[in-house]
C-alpha positions in Angstrom: 11.9 -20.6 153.7 10.7 -24.0 152.7 7.8 -24.6 150.2 5.8 -26.0 153.1 6.1 -22.7 155.0 5.3 -20.6 151.9 2.2 -22.6 151.2 1.0 -22.4 154.7 1.4 -18.6 154.9 -0.1 -18.0 151.5 -3.0 -20.3 152.2 -3.7 -18.6 155.4 -3.8 -15.1 153.9 -5.9 -16.2 150.9 -8.7 -17.7 152.9 -8.3 -15.6 156.1 -8.7 -18.7 158.1 -6.0 -18.4 160.7 -7.3 -18.1 164.2 -6.3 -17.5 167.7 -7.7 -18.6 171.1 -11.3 -19.6 171.1 -13.9 -17.3 172.6 -15.3 -18.5 175.9 -18.9 -17.8 176.8 -21.1 -19.0 179.6 -24.2 -19.9 177.6 -26.3 -19.4 180.7 -24.9 -22.5 182.4 -26.5 -24.9 179.9 -24.6 -28.1 179.4 -23.9 -29.3 175.9 -22.7 -32.8 174.9 -19.4 -34.1 176.3 -16.6 -34.7 173.8 -14.3 -37.4 175.0 -10.9 -37.5 173.2 -10.2 -41.0 172.1 -6.8 -40.5 170.4 -4.8 -38.2 168.3 -2.4 -38.9 165.4 -0.2 -37.0 162.9 -0.6 -37.6 159.2 2.9 -38.2 158.1 3.9 -36.0 155.2 7.2 -36.0 153.4 9.2 -34.1 150.9 7.0 -35.5 148.1 3.7 -35.7 150.0 2.8 -32.2 151.2 -0.8 -31.1 151.9 -0.5 -27.3 151.8 -4.2 -26.4 152.0 -6.4 -29.3 153.2 -10.0 -29.6 151.9 -12.4 -32.5 151.4 -11.5 -34.2 154.7 -13.3 -37.6 155.1 -12.7 -41.1 156.5 -13.5 -44.5 155.1 -15.1 -47.4 156.8 -11.6 -49.0 157.2 -10.4 -45.9 159.1 -8.3 -44.5 156.3 -8.2 -40.7 156.0 -8.8 -38.9 152.7 -8.2 -35.2 152.1 -7.7 -32.9 149.1 -5.1 -30.3 148.6 -6.6 -27.2 147.0 -3.2 -26.1 145.7 -2.4 -29.3 143.9 -6.0 -30.5 143.0 -5.5 -34.1 144.1 -6.7 -36.3 147.0 -4.3 -38.0 149.4 -5.0 -41.2 151.4 -3.4 -42.0 154.8 -3.9 -45.2 156.7 -5.1 -45.5 160.3 -1.6 -44.9 161.6 -1.2 -41.7 159.6 1.1 -43.3 156.9 0.7 -42.1 153.3 -0.9 -44.7 151.1 -1.5 -43.1 147.7 -3.0 -40.1 145.8 -5.8 -39.7 143.3 -6.1 -37.4 140.4 -3.9 -34.4 139.3 -4.3 -30.8 138.2 -5.9 -30.4 134.8 -9.1 -30.6 132.8 -8.8 -34.0 131.2 -10.1 -37.4 132.4 -9.1 -38.0 136.0 -7.9 -34.4 136.3 -9.3 -31.7 138.6 -9.2 -28.0 139.1 -10.9 -27.6 142.5 -11.2 -30.6 144.7 -14.0 -29.6 147.1 -15.5 -32.8 148.5 -14.6 -36.5 148.5 -16.5 -39.6 149.7 -16.1 -43.4 149.5 -18.7 -45.6 147.8 -19.1 -49.2 149.1 -15.4 -49.5 149.9 -14.5 -49.7 146.3 -14.7 -46.3 144.7 -13.5 -42.8 145.7 -15.7 -40.1 144.3 -14.2 -36.6 144.1 -16.2 -33.4 143.4 -14.5 -30.9 141.1 -16.8 -27.8 141.5 -14.8 -25.8 138.9 -15.7 -28.3 136.2 -19.0 -29.3 137.9 -18.4 -33.0 137.8 -17.7 -36.1 140.0 -14.6 -38.1 139.2 -14.7 -41.8 140.2 -11.4 -43.5 141.0 -10.8 -47.2 141.9 -10.1 -47.0 145.7 -7.3 -49.6 145.8 -5.4 -48.8 142.6 -6.2 -45.1 142.1 -7.1 -45.7 138.5 -9.6 -43.2 137.0 -12.9 -44.9 136.1 -15.4 -42.3 134.8 -16.8 -38.8 135.4 -20.4 -37.9 136.1 -21.7 -34.3 135.4 -23.1 -32.4 138.3 -25.2 -29.3 137.5 -23.9 -27.1 140.4 -21.3 -27.1 143.2 -21.2 -30.2 145.4 -20.5 -29.8 149.1 -21.5 -33.0 150.8 -22.7 -36.5 150.0 -24.4 -39.5 151.7 -24.4 -43.0 150.2 -26.9 -45.8 150.7 -26.9 -49.3 149.2 -28.4 -48.1 145.9 -28.6 -44.3 146.0 -26.5 -41.1 146.3 -27.7 -38.0 148.1 -25.6 -35.0 147.1 -25.7 -31.5 148.6 -25.5 -29.3 145.5 -26.1 -25.6 145.1 -27.2 -24.1 141.8 -29.7 -21.5 140.8 -32.1 -22.4 138.1 -34.1 -19.8 136.2 -33.4 -17.4 133.3 -31.2 -14.4 134.3 -30.8 -15.9 137.8 -30.8 -14.9 140.5 -32.9 -11.9 139.7 -36.1 -13.7 138.6 -38.6 -14.3 141.3 -39.4 -17.8 140.3 -35.7 -19.0 140.3 -35.0 -21.9 142.6 -31.8 -23.3 143.9 -31.1 -27.0 144.2 -30.3 -28.1 147.7 -30.1 -31.9 147.3 -30.0 -34.1 144.2 -30.4 -37.9 144.2 -29.1 -40.5 141.9 -28.2 -44.2 141.6 -24.9 -45.4 142.7 -24.3 -47.1 139.4 -26.0 -44.5 137.2 -25.0 -41.2 135.7 -28.2 -39.2 136.0 -29.1 -37.0 139.0 -32.5 -35.6 139.8 -33.6 -32.5 141.9 -34.8 -33.6 145.3 -34.8 -30.8 147.8 -35.1 -27.0 147.2 -32.7 -24.7 149.0 -34.0 -21.8 151.1 -34.9 -18.7 149.1 -32.3 -16.7 150.9 -29.7 -18.4 148.7 -31.4 -16.9 145.7 -32.3 -13.5 146.9 -29.0 -12.5 148.6 -25.8 -12.8 146.6 -23.7 -11.8 149.6 -25.3 -14.5 151.8 -24.8 -17.1 149.1 -21.1 -16.1 148.6 -20.4 -16.4 152.3 -22.5 -19.5 153.1 -22.0 -21.6 150.0 -22.5 -25.0 151.6 -25.3 -27.6 152.1 -24.9 -30.7 154.2 -26.9 -33.9 153.7 -27.1 -37.1 155.7 -29.1 -40.3 154.9 -29.4 -43.3 157.3 -32.0 -45.9 158.3 -33.6 -43.1 160.4 -34.3 -40.9 157.3 -32.9 -37.8 155.6 -31.4 -34.7 157.2 -30.5 -31.6 155.3 -29.1 -28.3 156.6 -27.6 -25.2 155.0 -24.7 -23.1 156.2 -25.7 -19.7 157.6 -29.1 -20.9 158.8 -30.3 -22.8 161.9 -33.1 -24.8 160.2 -32.7 -28.6 159.6 -35.0 -30.6 157.3 -35.8 -34.1 158.8 -37.6 -36.6 156.8 -38.3 -40.1 158.1 -40.6 -42.2 160.3 -43.5 -41.2 158.1 -43.2 -37.5 158.7 -41.3 -34.5 157.3 -40.5 -31.4 159.4 -38.2 -28.4 159.5 -36.8 -27.7 163.0 -34.7 -24.8 164.2 -31.5 -25.4 166.3 -31.3 -23.1 169.3 -28.3 -21.0 169.8 -26.9 -20.6 173.4 -23.2 -19.9 173.0 -23.1 -19.8 169.2 -23.0 -16.2 167.8 -23.8 -14.6 164.5 -27.4 -16.0 164.5 -29.9 -13.3 163.4 -33.5 -13.6 164.6 -34.6 -12.8 161.0 -32.0 -14.0 158.5 -34.0 -12.8 155.5 -34.1 -9.2 156.8 -30.5 -9.2 158.0 -29.1 -10.5 154.7 -31.4 -8.7 152.3 -29.7 -7.0 149.3 -31.6 -3.8 150.1 -30.2 -3.5 153.6 -26.6 -4.5 152.6 -26.4 -2.2 149.7 -26.9 0.8 152.0 -24.0 -0.2 154.2 -20.2 0.0 153.8 -18.3 -2.2 151.4 -17.7 -5.1 153.8 -21.1 -5.0 155.4 -21.6 -8.7 154.5 -18.4 -9.5 156.4 -20.2 -9.7 159.7 -20.0 -12.1 162.6 -21.8 -15.2 161.3 -22.4 -18.8 162.3 -21.7 -21.3 159.6 -22.6 -25.0 159.4 -19.5 -27.3 158.8 -20.8 -30.8 159.3 -23.9 -33.0 159.8 -24.5 -36.7 160.6 -26.9 -39.3 162.0 -25.8 -41.0 165.2 -26.6 -44.6 165.9 -29.3 -43.5 168.4 -31.3 -41.6 165.8 -30.0 -38.3 167.0 -28.5 -35.8 164.5 -25.2 -34.1 165.1 -24.2 -30.7 163.7 -20.9 -28.8 163.8 -21.1 -25.0 163.6 -18.3 -22.4 163.5 -18.4 -18.7 164.5 -16.6 -16.7 161.8 -15.1 -13.4 163.0 -14.9 -10.4 160.5 -11.9 -8.3 160.0 -10.6 -6.1 157.2 -13.0 -7.8 154.7 -11.8 -11.3 155.7 -12.7 -13.9 158.3 -11.1 -15.9 161.0 -12.4 -18.7 163.2 -13.9 -17.5 166.5 -15.2 -20.8 167.9 -16.5 -24.2 167.0 -19.6 -25.9 168.5 -21.4 -29.2 168.4 -25.2 -29.4 168.6 -27.3 -32.6 168.8 -31.0 -32.9 167.9 -33.0 -35.5 169.8 -34.3 -38.5 168.0 -37.9 -37.5 168.6 -37.3 -34.0 167.1 -38.5 -32.1 170.1 -35.3 -31.1 172.0 -31.7 -30.2 171.3 -28.4 -30.3 173.3 -26.5 -27.4 171.9 -23.2 -25.5 171.7 -20.7 -27.9 173.2 -17.3 -26.2 172.6 -15.0 -28.1 170.2 -11.3 -27.4 170.9 -9.3 -26.5 167.8 -5.7 -25.4 167.6 -3.0 -24.5 165.2 -3.1 -22.4 162.0 -5.6 -22.6 159.2 -9.3 -23.4 159.2 -9.9 -26.8 160.8 -11.9 -29.5 159.0 -14.6 -31.7 160.6 -16.1 -35.0 159.7 -17.9 -37.9 161.4 -17.3 -41.6 161.6 -20.4 -43.2 163.2 -20.8 -41.5 166.6 -17.3 -40.1 166.6 -16.3 -36.6 165.7 -13.0 -36.1 163.8 -11.2 -32.8 163.8 -8.3 -32.1 161.4 -5.9 -29.4 162.7 -2.9 -27.8 161.1 -0.4 -27.5 164.0 2.5 -25.2 163.7 5.7 -26.3 165.4 9.3 -25.1 165.3 9.9 -26.7 161.9 6.7 -26.7 159.8 3.0 -27.1 159.8 1.8 -30.6 160.7 -1.6 -32.2 160.1 -3.1 -33.7 163.2 -6.4 -35.7 163.5 -8.2 -36.0 166.8 -11.1 -38.4 167.3 -13.7 -37.6 169.9 -16.7 -39.6 171.1 -19.9 -37.7 171.6 -21.6 -38.3 174.9 -25.0 -36.8 175.5 -25.8 -38.4 178.9 -25.2 -35.1 180.8 -26.9 -32.8 178.3 -29.3 -30.1 179.2 -32.0 -30.8 176.5 -33.7 -27.6 175.4 -37.1 -27.5 173.7 -36.9 -26.6 170.0 -38.3 -23.1 169.2 -41.9 -23.1 168.2 -43.0 -21.3 165.0 -43.1 -21.8 161.3 -39.7 -21.9 159.6 -39.4 -19.8 156.5 -37.8 -22.6 154.5 -40.0 -24.6 152.2 -38.0 -27.5 150.9 -40.6 -28.6 148.3 -41.9 -32.1 147.9 -39.9 -34.9 149.4 
């Protein structure tokens, strides 16, 4: 058995991310967005370039693909044809070394920033040469980032408060903001209180997604359907309807309360759940979101289905739950490049597991736009 096979099998068992055929549900006949496949390519690995457990999948403005390998704690770069270009970082705790590569993003086509959540820091590398430049402390775990000309918007989770998370006045950072050329980061958006009050919820849905564009700021948290939208002179929190998407409780605070879960069996928290995997602004001012249904089983999870939702630019309607086809073994990764959705699959063939990227254009012309649910969301993001 080759090392590639071993890594694939071990990675699958550790994260319980292997999945079978997607669930098909009618969704009441409502039409979601149409995903038009543009192309598909294989990222060409070799005996010396093997990505056993892909994480931190992203794409640069030049069309180059970046992804981390959780087993090797480094980032790999492939060009638009899927040919390996170079790697960044290595395993360790010194300068330019990482323990847990969780997220990566490109700054102004010159710098690759890599989040190491184990050491709570951002490592900056020169994009062309791969030379380590500097590290910036991050007080928490970083899961997403959005870059403007002068600022960084980082999705970071961390509870603040003595003896957290037990104290009632503890808060959890949702988004921090800093300058592209600076080292200081400031609290910007508060996470929903459920991330503080329910340890099981936080352990299962430990991700926040942020997007910044000329239209404004969008922030959403895994496990919840609420999206913060700030722009155009107004701030609002809207709720994304669920038509085909499953694992969406009517009252998340009650469903995930520690009091309820503590009275249930050991794996009570391992329930069918909908998790957010990606967020972006489209060129039209609409917001795209990727959700996945996670199926429970023996204390672990597998992917049940993946869905795309789109919020209208006027924040009144949504086109939801367009099925995203995924295949292969391992948990797929998702990212956006403009109005295009990219899916990274691990495809098993007769020889080994191959990495495949599919690009899909999002078309909303045939959408059935649903009115957003009325009511007062429970999430108070704090001052914007």
